C-alpha positions as CSV (number, residue, x, y, z in Angstrom):
1,M,18.3,17.2,17.6
2,I,19.8,20.3,19.3
3,P,21.6,19.1,22.3
4,E,23.5,21.8,23.8
5,I,21.8,24.7,25.7
6,V,24.7,27.2,23.8
7,Y,22.3,27.2,21.1
8,F,19.3,29.4,22.9
9,S,20.2,32.6,21.3
10,T,21.4,31.3,18.0
11,M,18.8,29.1,16.8
12,H,17.5,32.1,15.1
13,S,20.1,33.9,13.7
14,I,21.4,30.9,12.1
15,V,18.1,30.3,10.5
16,N,17.3,33.6,9.4
17,S,21.0,33.8,8.0
18,R,20.5,30.9,5.7
19,I,16.0,31.4,5.3
20,S,14.3,34.3,3.5
21,E,11.5,35.6,5.3
22,D,9.3,34.6,1.7
23,D,11.0,31.1,0.9
24,Q,8.4,28.3,0.4
25,L,9.1,24.9,1.7
26,G,10.3,23.5,-1.5
27,Q,13.1,26.4,-1.2
28,I,13.9,26.0,2.0
29,R,14.4,22.3,1.9
30,V,17.0,23.1,-1.7
31,K,18.7,25.7,0.9
32,I,19.4,23.0,3.6
33,Y,20.4,20.5,1.5
34,Q,23.0,22.9,0.2
35,T,24.1,24.6,3.4
36,L,24.7,20.7,5.0
37,K,26.8,19.8,1.8
38,H,29.3,23.0,2.9
39,K,32.2,20.7,4.7
40,N,33.4,24.3,6.5
41,L,30.0,24.0,8.5
42,V,30.8,24.4,12.3
43,D,29.2,22.4,14.3
44,K,26.1,24.7,16.0
45,E,25.3,25.8,12.6
46,K,25.4,21.6,11.7
47,A,23.1,21.0,14.6
48,V,20.9,23.6,13.8
49,I,20.2,22.8,10.1
50,Q,20.0,19.3,10.1
51,Y,17.1,19.5,12.9
52,L,15.4,22.1,10.7
53,D,15.9,19.8,8.4
54,E,14.3,16.9,9.7
55,V,11.4,19.4,10.5
56,M,10.9,20.1,7.0
57,H,10.4,16.5,6.1
58,L,7.6,16.1,8.4
59,S,4.6,15.2,6.9
60,L,1.3,17.7,8.7
61,I,-1.3,15.0,8.0
62,G,0.6,11.8,8.0
63,T,-2.2,10.3,4.9
64,K,0.7,7.5,3.8
65,S,2.0,4.4,5.9
66,D,5.5,5.6,5.5
67,E,5.4,9.3,6.2
68,Y,6.7,10.5,9.6
69,S,3.9,13.4,11.0
70,I,4.5,16.4,12.5
71,N,2.3,14.2,15.1
72,D,4.9,11.9,16.0
73,H,7.6,14.0,16.0
74,I,8.7,14.0,19.9
75,P,12.0,15.4,20.5
76,D,14.3,15.6,23.8
77,Q,13.3,18.5,26.2
78,G,16.5,20.4,25.6
79,T,15.5,20.4,21.8
80,L,11.9,21.7,22.7
81,A,13.5,24.9,25.2
82,V,15.7,25.8,21.9
83,I,12.7,26.0,20.1
84,Q,10.7,27.8,22.7
85,D,13.5,30.4,23.3
86,S,14.2,31.4,19.4
87,V,10.9,30.7,17.5
88,E,9.2,33.9,17.8
89,D,12.3,35.7,16.5
90,I,12.6,33.2,13.6
91,G,11.4,35.3,9.9
92,N,10.0,32.7,8.0
93,V,5.9,31.6,8.3
94,V,6.9,28.0,7.1
95,I,9.1,27.4,9.5
96,K,7.5,29.0,12.4
97,A,4.1,27.3,12.0
98,R,5.8,23.9,11.7
99,L,8.3,24.8,15.7
100,Y,5.0,26.3,17.2
101,D,3.0,22.9,16.0
102,I,5.8,21.3,17.7
103,L,5.7,23.0,20.8
104,Q,1.9,22.6,20.7
105,V,2.1,18.6,20.1
106,N,4.2,18.1,22.9
107,K,2.4,20.2,25.6
108,K,4.6,23.0,26.1
109,S,2.1,26.0,26.8
110,K,0.1,23.7,24.5
111,F,-3.3,26.1,24.3
112,T,-0.8,29.6,23.4
113,H,1.2,27.6,20.9
114,A,-1.5,25.5,19.3
115,K,-2.9,29.1,18.9
116,L,0.1,30.7,17.1
117,A,0.6,27.5,15.0
118,I,-2.7,28.0,13.4
119,D,-2.4,31.7,12.6
120,N,0.7,30.8,11.1
121,Y,-0.3,28.2,9.2
122,L,-4.1,30.3,8.2
123,N,-1.3,33.0,7.3
124,L,0.3,30.4,4.8
125,S,-3.2,29.2,3.4
126,E,-4.1,32.6,2.5
127,Q,-1.1,32.8,0.3
128,Q,-2.0,30.0,-2.1
129,K,-4.2,30.7,-4.8
130,N,-6.8,28.3,-4.5
131,L,-8.0,25.6,-2.2
132,S,-5.9,22.5,-2.9
133,G,-3.2,24.8,-2.3
134,K,-4.1,25.8,1.5
135,R,-5.6,21.8,1.9
136,D,-3.0,20.3,3.6
137,Y,-2.7,23.8,5.8
138,L,-6.2,23.6,6.7
139,Q,-6.6,19.9,7.3
140,R,-3.7,20.7,10.3
141,I,-5.6,23.5,11.8
142,I,-8.5,21.4,11.7
143,A,-6.0,18.1,13.2
144,I,-5.5,20.8,15.9
145,L,-8.5,22.4,17.0
146,K,-9.1,18.5,17.6
147,G,-6.2,17.9,19.5
148,L,-7.4,21.1,21.9
149,G,-10.8,19.0,22.6
150,K,-13.0,21.3,24.5
151,G,-10.2,23.8,25.1
152,N,-11.1,25.0,21.5
153,L,-14.3,26.4,22.3
154,T,-13.3,30.1,22.8
155,I,-11.6,30.3,19.3
156,L,-13.3,27.7,17.4
157,P,-15.9,30.1,15.7
158,F,-13.4,32.5,14.3
159,Y,-10.9,30.0,12.8
160,L,-14.2,27.9,11.4
161,D,-15.4,30.7,10.2
162,R,-12.2,31.5,7.8
163,I,-11.9,27.6,6.4
164,I,-15.7,27.8,6.1
165,S,-14.9,31.1,3.7
166,F,-12.2,29.1,2.1
167,I,-14.4,26.2,1.2
168,S,-17.4,28.1,0.2
169,E,-15.0,30.5,-2.3
170,A,-14.1,27.2,-3.9
171,E,-15.0,26.0,-7.3
172,I,-16.9,22.8,-6.9
173,N,-16.5,21.3,-10.4
174,S,-12.3,21.8,-10.3
175,E,-11.8,21.7,-6.6
176,C,-14.5,18.5,-5.8
177,Y,-12.2,16.4,-3.8
178,T,-10.7,19.0,-1.7
179,I,-13.7,20.7,-1.1
180,T,-15.1,17.1,0.5
181,K,-12.3,16.0,2.1
182,L,-12.2,19.6,3.8
183,T,-16.0,19.3,4.9
184,K,-15.2,15.5,5.9
185,D,-13.0,16.5,8.3
186,L,-14.9,19.8,9.6
187,T,-17.5,17.3,10.9
188,G,-15.1,16.0,13.3
189,L,-15.5,19.1,15.3
190,T,-17.9,19.6,18.2
191,L,-19.9,21.9,16.0
192,N,-23.4,24.2,16.7
193,S,-26.4,23.1,14.8
194,G,-26.6,24.4,11.1
195,S,-22.5,25.6,10.7
196,L,-22.0,23.5,7.9
197,D,-25.3,23.9,6.4
198,N,-24.0,26.1,3.8
199,L,-21.4,23.4,2.2
200,T,-24.4,21.1,2.8
201,A,-26.1,23.2,0.4
202,K,-23.5,23.3,-1.8
203,I,-21.8,19.7,-2.0
204,K,-25.9,18.6,-2.5
205,N,-26.6,21.6,-4.9
206,N,-24.3,19.7,-7.4
207,L,-25.1,16.3,-7.3
208,E,-27.1,16.1,-10.5
209,Q,-24.6,17.7,-12.6
210,F,-22.0,15.3,-11.6
211,K,-24.4,12.7,-12.7
212,T,-25.2,14.1,-16.3
213,K,-21.4,14.9,-16.8
214,H,-20.3,11.6,-16.1
215,E,-18.3,12.3,-13.0
216,Y,-19.0,9.8,-11.0
217,R,-15.8,10.3,-9.1
218,N,-17.1,13.8,-7.7
219,Y,-20.4,11.9,-7.6
220,R,-19.0,9.5,-5.2
221,H,-17.3,12.0,-2.9
222,C,-20.5,14.1,-2.7
223,H,-22.7,11.1,-1.9
224,E,-19.6,10.3,0.8
225,T,-19.8,13.9,2.4
226,L,-23.4,14.0,2.8
227,A,-24.0,10.9,4.8
228,L,-21.9,12.6,7.2
229,L,-23.6,16.3,7.2
230,I,-26.8,14.3,7.1
231,P,-26.6,11.7,9.3
232,S,-31.0,11.0,9.1
233,D,-29.8,10.3,5.1
234,A,-26.9,8.5,5.7
235,P,-28.1,5.2,4.6
236,F,-29.3,6.2,1.4
237,H,-26.3,8.7,0.7
238,S,-23.9,5.8,1.4
239,K,-25.6,3.3,-1.1
240,E,-25.6,6.2,-4.1
241,A,-21.6,6.3,-3.2
242,A,-21.9,2.4,-4.1
243,R,-23.6,2.2,-6.7
244,S,-21.4,5.5,-8.0
245,Y,-18.7,2.6,-8.8
246,I,-21.3,0.6,-11.3
247,L,-21.9,4.1,-12.9
248,D,-18.6,4.7,-13.1
249,A,-17.6,1.1,-14.7
250,D,-20.3,0.6,-16.8
251,H,-19.6,4.2,-18.1
252,F,-15.6,3.4,-18.8
253,S,-16.4,0.4,-20.6
254,L,-17.8,2.5,-23.3
255,K,-14.3,3.4,-24.1
256,P,-12.4,1.9,-27.0
257,N,-10.1,-0.6,-26.0
258,A,-11.0,0.2,-21.9
259,S,-8.8,-1.9,-19.5
260,Q,-11.1,-4.8,-18.3
261,H,-9.1,-5.4,-15.0
262,M,-9.9,-1.4,-14.2
263,I,-13.5,-2.1,-14.7
264,S,-13.8,-5.1,-12.3
265,A,-11.7,-3.4,-9.8
266,L,-14.4,-0.4,-10.3
267,Y,-17.4,-3.4,-9.8
268,K,-15.1,-5.6,-7.2
269,K,-15.6,-1.8,-5.0
270,A,-19.2,-1.5,-5.6
271,L,-19.8,-5.5,-4.4
272,L,-18.0,-4.6,-1.1
273,R,-19.8,-1.9,-0.5
274,F,-23.3,-3.6,-1.3
275,H,-22.4,-5.7,1.2
276,W,-21.2,-3.1,4.0
277,Y,-24.9,-1.6,3.6
278,E,-26.8,-4.6,3.2
279,I,-28.0,-4.1,-0.6
280,K,-29.6,-7.2,-1.9
281,G,-32.0,-8.8,-4.4
282,S,-31.5,-8.6,-7.8
283,E,-29.1,-5.1,-7.9
284,L,-27.0,-7.3,-6.2
285,E,-27.1,-10.5,-8.9
286,A,-26.8,-7.9,-11.6
287,L,-23.5,-6.4,-10.2
288,E,-22.4,-9.8,-9.6
289,K,-23.5,-10.7,-13.1
290,K,-21.1,-7.9,-14.3
291,L,-18.1,-8.4,-12.3
292,I,-17.9,-12.1,-13.5
293,K,-18.3,-10.8,-17.3
294,A,-15.6,-8.7,-16.8
295,Q,-13.6,-10.9,-15.1
296,Q,-13.6,-13.1,-17.7
297,D,-13.5,-10.4,-20.0
298,A,-10.2,-9.2,-18.5
299,V,-8.8,-13.0,-19.2
300,A,-9.7,-12.6,-22.5
301,Q,-8.4,-9.3,-23.4
302,A,-4.9,-10.2,-21.4
303,E,-4.8,-13.0,-24.0
304,L,-5.3,-10.8,-26.8
305,V,-2.8,-8.1,-25.6
306,G,0.1,-11.3,-25.1
307,W,2.1,-12.1,-22.3
308,I,5.7,-11.3,-21.6
309,E,8.5,-12.9,-23.6
310,P,10.6,-15.5,-22.3
311,I,13.3,-13.6,-20.6
312,E,16.5,-16.0,-20.5
313,I,18.2,-14.5,-17.6
314,K,22.2,-15.0,-18.6
315,D,21.6,-12.3,-21.3
316,N,20.4,-9.7,-18.8
317,P,18.0,-8.9,-20.5
318,H,16.3,-4.8,-20.9
319,L,13.0,-4.6,-19.4
320,K,10.6,-2.2,-20.9
321,L,9.1,-0.5,-17.6
322,P,5.9,1.2,-18.9
323,E,3.5,4.0,-17.8
324,L,1.6,2.8,-15.1
325,N,-1.7,4.7,-15.4
326,N,-3.2,3.7,-11.9
327,V,-2.6,1.6,-8.7
328,Y,-5.1,-1.4,-10.2
329,E,-3.5,-1.3,-13.6
330,A,0.1,-1.4,-12.1
331,V,-0.5,-4.2,-9.7
332,Y,-2.0,-6.6,-12.4
333,W,1.1,-5.9,-14.6
334,L,3.3,-6.6,-11.4
335,I,2.0,-10.0,-11.4
336,D,1.7,-10.8,-15.4
337,V,4.9,-12.3,-14.7
338,P,5.6,-16.5,-15.3
339,L,6.4,-18.5,-13.1
340,I,9.4,-21.1,-13.5
341,H,8.6,-24.1,-15.8
342,K,9.4,-27.4,-14.5
343,K,9.9,-29.5,-17.2
344,K,13.0,-26.6,-18.2
345,I,14.1,-27.3,-14.8
346,I,13.9,-31.3,-15.1
347,E,15.6,-31.0,-18.7
348,D,18.1,-28.6,-17.5
349,L,19.0,-31.5,-14.7
350,E,19.2,-34.4,-17.0
351,N,21.7,-32.5,-19.2
352,K,24.0,-31.6,-16.3
353,K,23.9,-35.6,-15.8
354,E,25.2,-36.6,-19.2
355,S,28.0,-34.0,-18.6
356,F,29.0,-35.0,-14.5
357,F,30.0,-38.3,-14.0
358,H,29.2,-37.8,-10.2
359,L,25.5,-37.0,-11.4
360,Q,25.3,-40.8,-12.8
361,H,27.1,-42.5,-10.4
362,M,26.7,-40.3,-6.7
363,G,23.6,-39.1,-4.7
364,S,23.2,-35.6,-3.3
365,V,22.8,-34.2,0.3
366,M,21.7,-31.5,1.3
367,T,23.3,-29.9,5.0
368,N,22.2,-26.7,7.3
369,Q,24.1,-23.9,8.4
370,K,25.6,-26.1,11.3
371,G,27.3,-28.8,8.4
372,N,24.3,-31.2,10.1
373,T,22.7,-33.7,6.8
374,I,19.3,-32.3,6.6
375,D,18.4,-34.6,3.6
376,S,19.4,-36.6,1.1
377,S,18.7,-37.5,-2.9
378,G,20.0,-40.8,-3.7
379,D,19.0,-40.6,-7.4
380,N,19.5,-36.9,-7.7
381,S,16.5,-36.0,-8.4
382,K,15.4,-33.3,-5.9
383,L,18.2,-30.8,-7.2
384,I,15.8,-29.8,-9.3
385,Y,14.7,-27.6,-6.0
386,R,17.7,-26.2,-5.4
387,D,18.2,-25.8,-9.4
388,A,14.9,-24.0,-9.0
389,A,15.9,-21.8,-6.2
390,L,19.1,-20.7,-7.8
391,F,17.1,-19.8,-10.9
392,R,14.4,-18.0,-8.6
393,Q,17.1,-15.9,-6.9
394,I,18.3,-14.2,-10.1
395,F,14.6,-13.8,-11.7
396,C,13.8,-12.1,-8.9
397,K,16.8,-10.0,-8.7
398,S,16.7,-9.6,-12.5
399,I,13.1,-8.6,-13.2
400,I,10.3,-8.9,-10.4
401,K,13.2,-6.6,-8.5
402,K,12.9,-4.1,-11.3
403,M,9.2,-4.0,-11.6
404,Y,8.9,-3.4,-8.0
405,D,11.1,-0.6,-8.1
406,H,9.2,0.7,-11.1
407,F,5.7,0.3,-9.1
408,S,6.6,2.0,-6.1
409,E,8.0,4.9,-7.3
410,N,4.7,5.7,-9.7
411,Q,2.2,4.3,-7.2
412,S,1.2,4.0,-3.7
413,I,-2.2,1.8,-2.6
414,S,-3.5,1.9,0.8
415,E,-4.6,-0.7,3.0
416,M,-8.1,-0.7,2.0
417,E,-7.3,-0.9,-1.5
418,V,-5.2,-4.2,-1.1
419,Y,-8.7,-5.5,0.4
420,E,-10.7,-4.1,-2.2
421,M,-8.9,-5.8,-4.5
422,I,-8.5,-9.3,-3.2
423,A,-12.2,-9.4,-1.4
424,R,-13.4,-11.6,-4.2
425,S,-10.4,-13.7,-4.8
426,K,-11.0,-17.7,-5.2
427,F,-7.8,-18.3,-3.4
428,I,-8.3,-16.7,0.2
429,P,-11.2,-17.7,2.5
430,E,-13.2,-15.1,3.9
431,D,-12.4,-15.3,7.3
432,R,-8.7,-14.8,6.2
433,L,-9.3,-11.8,4.1
434,S,-8.0,-8.8,6.5
435,I,-5.1,-11.0,7.7
436,Y,-3.9,-11.7,4.4
437,T,-4.4,-8.1,3.3
438,R,-2.4,-6.8,6.1
439,G,0.5,-9.4,4.8
440,L,0.2,-7.9,1.3
441,Y,0.3,-4.5,2.5
442,H,3.1,-4.7,4.6
443,G,5.0,-6.1,1.3
444,F,3.9,-2.8,-0.4
445,R,5.5,-0.9,2.1
446,G,8.3,-2.4,1.4
447,D,8.5,-4.3,4.7
448,F,9.2,-8.2,3.8
449,L,9.9,-9.4,7.0
450,E,6.3,-9.1,8.5
451,A,4.7,-9.3,5.4
452,V,6.3,-13.1,4.8
453,H,5.6,-14.1,8.8
454,I,2.1,-13.3,7.6
455,L,1.6,-14.7,4.6
456,I,3.7,-18.2,4.9
457,P,1.0,-20.0,7.2
458,Q,-2.1,-18.2,5.7
459,I,-0.7,-19.2,2.0
460,E,-0.9,-23.0,3.9
461,K,-4.7,-22.3,4.7
462,C,-5.2,-21.0,1.0
463,L,-4.1,-24.2,-0.2
464,S,-6.3,-26.3,2.6
465,H,-9.3,-24.1,1.6
466,L,-8.6,-24.9,-2.3
467,L,-9.1,-28.8,-1.3
468,N,-11.7,-28.1,0.5
469,T,-13.7,-26.1,-2.0
470,H,-12.8,-28.7,-5.0
471,G,-14.8,-31.3,-2.5
472,K,-11.3,-32.7,-0.6
473,I,-11.3,-33.2,2.5
474,T,-8.3,-32.3,4.6
475,T,-8.3,-33.8,7.7
476,K,-7.4,-37.4,9.2
477,L,-8.3,-39.4,11.6
478,A,-4.7,-40.1,13.6
479,E,-4.8,-41.9,16.9
480,E,-8.7,-41.2,17.3
481,L,-8.3,-37.8,16.8
482,Q,-8.8,-35.4,13.6
483,K,-5.9,-34.0,12.4
484,E,-5.0,-31.3,9.6
485,M,-2.8,-33.4,6.9
486,S,0.6,-31.9,6.2
487,L,1.8,-29.4,3.5
488,L,3.2,-32.2,2.0
489,S,-0.2,-34.0,1.3
490,Y,-1.8,-30.9,0.4
491,F,0.4,-30.7,-2.6
492,N,-0.1,-34.5,-3.7
493,H,-3.7,-33.7,-3.2
494,L,-3.9,-30.8,-5.7
495,K,-1.8,-32.3,-8.4
496,P,-5.3,-33.1,-10.3
497,I,-6.2,-29.3,-9.6
498,L,-3.4,-27.3,-9.8
499,H,-0.5,-26.9,-12.9
500,E,2.5,-28.8,-12.1
501,D,4.7,-25.4,-12.1
502,L,2.5,-23.8,-9.7
503,I,2.4,-27.1,-7.2
504,F,6.8,-27.2,-8.1
505,E,6.9,-23.4,-6.9
506,L,5.0,-23.8,-3.7
507,E,6.8,-27.2,-2.9
508,G,10.4,-25.4,-3.5
509,L,9.4,-22.9,-2.0
510,L,8.1,-24.0,1.2
511,N,9.0,-27.3,1.7
512,E,11.7,-28.9,0.2
513,A,15.0,-28.9,2.0
514,F,16.9,-28.7,-1.4
515,G,15.1,-25.4,-2.1
516,D,14.3,-22.5,0.2
517,N,12.4,-24.8,2.5
518,L,10.8,-21.6,4.4
519,R,7.6,-22.9,5.9
520,N,10.2,-25.5,8.2
521,N,12.6,-22.9,8.9
522,F,10.1,-20.2,9.9
523,A,8.4,-22.6,12.3
524,H,11.7,-24.2,14.0
525,G,13.8,-20.1,14.0
526,L,15.6,-21.1,11.6
527,A,15.2,-18.2,9.0
528,N,17.4,-15.7,9.5
529,T,16.6,-11.7,9.0
530,S,19.3,-11.1,6.2
531,I,17.2,-13.7,3.9
532,F,14.3,-11.1,3.9
533,T,17.0,-8.1,2.0
534,N,17.5,-10.1,-0.6
535,Y,15.4,-12.1,-3.3
536,I,13.1,-14.3,-0.9
537,G,10.9,-11.8,0.8
538,L,10.0,-10.3,-2.0
539,H,9.6,-13.3,-4.3
540,T,7.4,-15.1,-1.5
541,W,5.3,-11.6,-0.9
542,W,5.0,-11.5,-5.3
543,L,3.6,-15.1,-4.9
544,A,1.5,-14.6,-2.6
545,L,0.1,-11.7,-4.6
546,K,0.0,-13.3,-7.9
547,L,-2.1,-16.0,-6.3
548,S,-4.8,-14.0,-4.5
549,L,-5.5,-12.3,-7.7
550,S,-5.1,-15.3,-10.5
551,I,-5.1,-18.1,-9.0
552,E,-7.7,-19.3,-11.8
553,R,-5.2,-19.5,-14.1
554,F,-3.2,-21.9,-12.4
555,F,-6.5,-24.4,-13.0
556,I,-5.8,-27.3,-14.1
557,N,-9.6,-27.1,-16.0
558,N,-9.0,-23.4,-16.9
559,I,-8.3,-22.6,-21.0
560,H,-6.3,-20.2,-20.0
561,L,-3.2,-21.5,-17.6
562,E,-0.6,-19.2,-17.5
563,K,2.2,-19.7,-19.8
564,S,5.6,-20.9,-17.6
565,I,8.8,-19.7,-18.3
566,P,10.7,-22.0,-20.8
């Protein structure tokens, strides 16, 4: 923020001396960065340039969850006064547009500054060569017009004509997404009947050519947009958009070595929309069969490709980080890491017993942070959970963290995409999909504190669901009351169903005092926030993601059992 009144007459001169009138956003950011590196920058210049740096990093449309948008920017009154006094004399249009926008967002002569912001954004749009280059500016203009409500009626026709003109002139074969996206945004304005007829015709006339050329993403965008433009035909266009995922998957499956995970992801999207739009009967049955086959083919394909080779942590392994072509491929790559092998941990403990006298003749105890004994193991058998927790920490830091960072640097995923990916999970009950999705989404955003708070109780519920689906009763009669069994009882009953490595992982992570014991620590408020900045938050989230997408691999009656780390 800009704290002193003395900057009223100097903000524009400081900006103009550092930023040229023709500088674009990237050039402005570079110049700001270079300016702030100078140690001799005087305080008032530094304050202005630092604030300008903040403004230049605001998102105009805020489509990503981790973006700080211009609508969220609420500076103090002193800063707003400085902006209002100086903005007119600033030469650079990029900066002027944003500053006028900040004033209107914060209701400083809202209508006047909204119009000035729109005019400057329009000026910037006209400098761009194609519609994709104009898109963010035009979306911001539409958002400002929406924010004015009925107050936009006097200026709407002029700006609407300019925006429609830009869209109409664009080449739909190369800019279909941008055309349909902007058209969708326009439907949110209060418009006269027929205002968007030309755009409707443009989109409608190109449907067949996209289908013929197998450009099903464009075909889908067009149908989704027409569902908004023509409400009376919305059911038809919505259902055709849903069917486009099937066409897309069918066509993609014809390619040599096509990823079956990607194909099944497309079928899953189609299935989700079939449920939304209540498409039933033989068409739904055929889709379900295609999805099952694609999932089976995905398992077989994974077996042919091979699993990640066993990694010895002590050797400080070099992990190969592949190119990630799309978010679905990236997610399945992220979870395609095996769990700890229980037998290996037991063998290591037995070898230690032969070497260390105290392990042969003395038991072990586990204490909490206050020094209180919380568990004991007379024969040291529970030490496997302590060893596994240590191994888990090293493995997560050395492998999973690197993979997660690589994923985050190359991909982004929306909450809806997360939902679509897990919608057919055999691990998650249908009524828990939304909250499980929210937990996973927090993890994709890097907020493991929120993610783990949500996911730990949901994992327990999912284990109960697994038992129920395998014909096991998860309640018991106690004092004439029906009560849920304990998590320990779940694990005992799951032994005939799930592979021992998974049960061992969950026992140590959730329920064993010699392990991480997360469930108990959360339930009793014993978990420190600091644990989520190290391995445990990431690992718990990663395991929850793995279970949601590949629980079938751990079924004992599944011939494609996941390989573990030996």
